N, C-alpha and C positions, 0 to 999 in steps of 0.2 A: 260316463261322468256321475257324478259324484248327485247324490238327492237329503234334501235336511229329512230326517224322517223323528216324526213323537210321536209321542202313544200319550196317549191320559185317561184316565182312569173317570166312567163317568155314574152316577149310580145310574139313569136313567134313560136308557138307550136311546129311545124311539124322540123325546122330546131335544139328546141332541145331535142329533139328521138331520133332526127339521132346523135348527140353529144354524152345526157346519154348513150343509149343503146350503143353507140361505147368504152368508157370510161366506163361501167361499165361492160360488154360485158355481157348484158343480154338480153333481149325483152322486153316491159315491159308489165306486164300482169292485168292492167286496161288500157280501153284506150278509153276516151267521148272526144265529140270534144271542149272542155275544160278547160277537165283534165285528165292526166299523172300520171298509179304508180308506181313503184319498187318494186317488196321485195322480197328480197333479205336474202339468209343463209350465204351472208361469202364476206363480216363483212354484222351482223346481221342487215336489213337496213332500213326503208320504204319511199324510199323517193317521195316523190309525189315536180309537177309542176302543175301547170295553168296560164289561161290567167282574172281569178279573183284576185280580191288583188287594194289596191291600187298605188304600183309603184313598177319598177322591183329589181327583189331582194330575197335578204331567207324572205317568207311572217314570217313564223312561225316556232319552231322547236320542238320534244315532247317526248316524251315516249312512246312507247304503249303496254300495259302489255295484257297477253295473259288472265286472271281470276279479275272473283270479291274483290277475295279472294288478286291477287296481287297489284287490283287495290289500293286497303284501304289501302295500306302494302305503297304505294308511296304520295299518297295521306300524308301516316303521316311526308313521305321528307318532303311536303307543307307544309305542318306544321312550320319547325324547318328551311325554309328559310328562315324563317321570312319576307316574302312575302305577299299580297295581292294577297287573292289568290278568286278567282272569277268564283263558280260551274256553271255549265253549265247543269248537271243531262244529259235522257236522251236527243238527240238530230239527228237533220241526215244533216249528214256535208260531201262535199266527194263525195258523191251516199253510204254514209254505217253508221249506224244506228249504236250508240256509245253514250257512256258517258260519259260524259267531266268536268277535269274543268279546271281556265286559272290560270299563274302567270308571275308578268314581273319578268327579272330577275334586279340588280341595274343600266345597258348599257339602260332596254328598251324594250330587249327583250322580245317576250312573249313565250311563252314554255308552251303546252296541253299535260297535261295524263288525253288520254285513253285509255277506253279499246273496241272494236269493236265486236257487238257480232250480226249485220246481214249485208243488202246492201240492197238498196234502185235504186229507178232509179230517184231519182232527188240527182239535187248532192246537196240542204242545203234548206234546211225552205220556202227560199224565193222564193224557184219556185213547191213548193206544192198551187197549187190554193185551198184562201181562207177560201172557207166555209170547209174544208179535214185538214185546219191546227191541229195535235195537241204537237208540240213536237216547241220543242226551235231551235235556229236556229244555224249557225257555223259562 
């Protein structure tokens, strides 16, 4: 089953945790000092907020899948969308280990298609010491 993903860049994490917890009637499922995530079943959504990014607002949208087979299927949809696909492959991003690719819609909104298969203690590759870097960054 696919999950809608929304990542919003915010300027005040605590204020937004309170707002989205009330709006979604749910506590976050994952909290770090710069990143918070709610994984909801109804509606099926992965909502993330963070203080990283260039400007406040929608950072990107995405489709999260549950398996590599499902990822291959959605990758086929990316090809049908006739947009430039930026394959990122396996990476560490948002405290998770994932395989992903990116496209932009005609308005320039970034879409991420990904399969998460593990957790990380780092936000992304940029936080990993240079001598231990082996993965691409988000």
